[in-house]
Every structure is written in structure tokens, then in C-alpha cells.
NUKE-535153 format. One record per atom (N, C-alpha, C): x, y, z; residue in three letters. Coordinates in pm, whole numbers, padded with zeros to 5 digits, always signed. Example, Ala and Ser with C-alpha at 12.3 -4.5 7.8 and 13.67 -1.06 7.14 Angstrom:
2
+01319-00569+00780ALA;+01230-00450+00780ALA;+01320-00330+00780ALA;+01285-00225+00708SER;+01367-00106+00714SER;+01290+00003+00787SER;
! end
This chain:
49
-01102-00530+00961MET;-01210-00460+01023MET;-01206-00492+01171MET;-01256-00399+01250ALA;-01257-00418+01395ALA;-01346-00312+01458ALA;-01387-00339+01580THR;-01442-00232+01662THR;-01337-00202+01767THR;-01329-00077+01807VAL;-01225-00035+01901VAL;-01256-00083+02042VAL;-01152-00082+02125LYS;-01165-00123+02264LYS;-01279-00045+02329LYS;-01367-00116+02397GLY;-01481-00055+02463GLY;-01609-00062+02382GLY;-01600-00102+02255ASP;-01718-00109+02169ASP;-01744-00254+02133ASP;-01855-00306+02184VAL;-01887-00447+02160VAL;-01987-00465+02045VAL;-02025-00357+01979HIS;-02124-00364+01872HIS;-02058-00410+01743HIS;-02097-00528+01698ASP;-02032-00582+01578ASP;-02125-00611+01463ASP;-02254-00588+01479ILE;-02348-00620+01371ILE;-02319-00538+01246ILE;-02301-00407+01262GLY;-02271-00321+01148GLY;-02140-00359+01082GLY;-02039-00388+01164LYS;-01908-00430+01113LYS;-01923-00557+01031LYS;-02000-00650+01081ASN;-02018-00778+01011ASN;-02094-00760+00879ASN;-02195-00674+00879ILE;-02272-00649+00756ILE;-02182-00587+00650ILE;-02106-00485+00689VAL;-02015-00420+00594VAL;-01912-00521+00543VAL;-01860-00605+00631GLY;-01763-00706+00590GLY;-01819-00802+00486GLY;-01942-00846+00506VAL;-02006-00938+00411VAL;-02027-00870+00276VAL;-02077-00747+00279VAL;-02101-00674+00154VAL;-01970-00654+00078VAL;-01866-00613+00148LEU;-01736-00593+00082LEU;-01681-00724+00027LEU;-01690-00831+00105ALA;-01640-00962+00060ALA;-01715-01010-00064ALA;-01846-00987-00067CYS;-01926-01026-00183CYS;-01891-00946-00308CYS;-01826-00833-00288ASN;-01785-00749-00401ASN;-01636-00759-00430ASN;-01574-00867-00381GLY;-01438-00897-00418GLY;-01328-00840-00330GLY;-01363-00777-00221TYR;-01261-00722-00132TYR;-01211-00828-00034TYR;-01083-00823-00003GLU;-01027-00910+00100GLU;-01058-00848+00236GLU;-01115-00925+00325ILE;-01154-00875+00456ILE;-01067-00942+00562ILE;-01009-00862+00646ILE;-00936-00912+00763ILE;-01013-00862+00884ILE;-01078-00952+00953ASP;-01164-00916+01066ASP;-01089-00942+01196ASP;-01057-00836+01266LEU;-00984-00847+01392LEU;-01077-00870+01511LEU;-01207-00855+01490GLY;-01302-00881+01597GLY;-01352-00755+01665GLY;-01395-00772+01789VAL;-01452-00661+01865VAL;-01362-00623+01982VAL;-01376-00499+02026MET;-01302-00446+02140MET;-01151-00462+02122MET;-01103-00425+02004VAL;-00961-00440+01970VAL;-00886-00313+02011VAL;-00778-00327+02086PRO;-00698-00210+02124PRO;-00642-00140+01999PRO;-00633-00009+02006ALA;-00585+00071+01892ALA;-00447+00028+01846ALA;-00359-00008+01939ASP;-00224-00048+01899ASP;-00225-00177+01816ASP;-00317-00266+01844ARG;-00329-00389+01763ARG;-00378-00358+01622ARG;-00474-00266+01612ILE;-00523-00225+01480ILE;-00409-00162+01400ILE;-00330-00078+01466LEU;-00216-00015+01401LEU;-00113-00120+01357LEU;-00084-00217+01442GLU;+00010-00324+01406GLU;-00036-00399+01281GLU;-00164-00431+01275GLU;-00218-00503+01159GLU;-00214-00416+01034GLU;-00242-00287+01049ALA;-00237-00195+00935ALA;-00096-00190+00877ALA;+00003-00184+00963ILE;+00142-00182+00917ILE;+00179-00317+00855ILE;+00140-00424+00921LYS;+00171-00560+00873LYS;+00114-00584+00733LYS;-00007-00535+00709HIS;-00073-00557+00580HIS;-00054-00439+00485HIS;+00032-00345+00524LYS;+00068-00229+00442LYS;-00052-00145+00404LYS;-00142-00124+00500TRP;-00256-00036+00478TRP;-00217+00110+00498TRP;-00100+00130+00560MET;-00056+00267+00589MET;+00075+00293+00520MET;
! end
């Protein structure tokens, strides 16, 4: 999970992450203001795409 570059709002991201984790999902939190290319790199690395 992440917010894109330029977006510092992380409360919603954090709430969704907690709810998903409590329901058995693995959460990888990249943080806030993450460049799109980094999100893409992680998606490929973790085979999300």
C-alpha cells in the first residue's frame, strides 16, 4: 500500500491496511508520497502484476 507522490494523506491507507491485516491479508506498506516507478517496481517484485 502507498500514497502516490504529492499525497501526504495516510490515515485512510493505514485504516485499510489494519482492516486487511486483521482479515489475514499480507500488507506491504510503502509509505506516503511514493513515486509511481517505485510502486511499479514493488508490484513486479512481489508479482502483483
